[in-house]
C-alpha positions as CSV (number, residue, x, y, z in Angstrom):
1,X,-6.1,5.3,12.6
2,X,-6.3,1.8,11.1
3,X,-4.1,0.2,8.4
4,X,-5.4,-0.3,4.9
5,X,-5.8,-4.1,5.7
6,X,-7.9,-3.2,8.8
7,X,-10.1,-0.7,7.0
8,X,-10.8,-3.3,4.2
9,X,-11.7,-6.0,6.9
10,X,-14.0,-3.6,8.7
11,X,-15.6,-2.6,5.3
12,X,-16.2,-6.2,4.6
13,X,-17.8,-6.8,7.9
14,X,-20.1,-3.8,7.6
15,X,-21.0,-4.9,3.9
16,X,-22.0,-8.2,5.4
17,X,-24.0,-6.7,8.3
18,X,-25.9,-4.5,6.0
19,X,-26.5,-7.2,3.5
20,X,-27.8,-9.6,6.2
21,X,-30.5,-7.2,7.2
22,X,-32.1,-7.9,3.7
23,X,-33.6,-4.5,3.8
24,X,-35.6,-3.7,0.7
25,X,-34.1,-0.2,0.0
26,X,-30.5,-1.6,-0.3
27,X,-29.2,-2.6,-3.7
28,X,-29.4,-6.1,-4.5
29,X,-26.8,-6.8,-7.3
30,X,-24.1,-4.3,-6.2
31,X,-22.0,-3.2,-3.3
32,X,-23.7,-1.0,-0.6
33,X,-22.2,2.4,-0.4
34,X,-21.5,3.8,3.0
35,X,-19.1,5.9,5.0
36,X,-18.4,5.0,8.6
37,X,-16.7,7.7,10.9
38,X,-14.7,6.4,13.7
39,X,-13.3,8.7,16.4
40,X,-10.4,7.7,18.7
41,X,-9.5,8.9,22.1
42,X,-7.7,12.0,20.9
43,X,-9.1,14.6,18.7
44,X,-6.6,13.9,16.0
45,X,-7.4,10.2,16.0
46,X,-10.1,9.4,13.6
47,X,-10.8,7.5,10.5
48,X,-13.3,7.4,7.7
49,X,-14.0,3.8,6.5
50,X,-15.8,3.5,3.0
51,X,-17.1,0.5,1.3
52,X,-14.2,-1.2,-0.4
53,X,-15.4,-0.4,-3.9
54,X,-15.3,3.3,-3.4
55,X,-11.5,3.2,-2.6
56,X,-9.7,1.9,-5.7
57,X,-6.3,3.2,-4.6
58,X,-6.1,3.7,-0.8
59,X,-3.5,6.2,0.6
60,X,-1.2,4.6,2.9
61,X,-0.3,6.4,6.2
62,X,3.0,4.8,7.3
63,X,2.1,5.6,11.1
64,X,-1.2,3.7,10.8
65,X,0.4,0.8,9.1
66,X,3.0,0.5,11.7
67,X,0.3,0.1,14.3
68,X,-1.2,-3.0,12.7
69,X,-0.1,-6.1,14.5
70,X,-1.2,-8.4,11.9
71,X,0.5,-6.9,8.8
72,X,-0.6,-8.6,5.6
């Protein structure tokens, strides 16, 4: 579920949302670490999305990449 490009976009958006809270317990000068679990309509359809800095070399799933309508 989700291409690498889509995961990176979601990660950037989550990072911004978290940063915009200006919560005092979040790190100020480094990326916020998180893991977002997304479940699709089927039990085999799921994704874990981590902050971009936590994924140096993402694995590419050809099926997920083929579902991306906005290929980079």
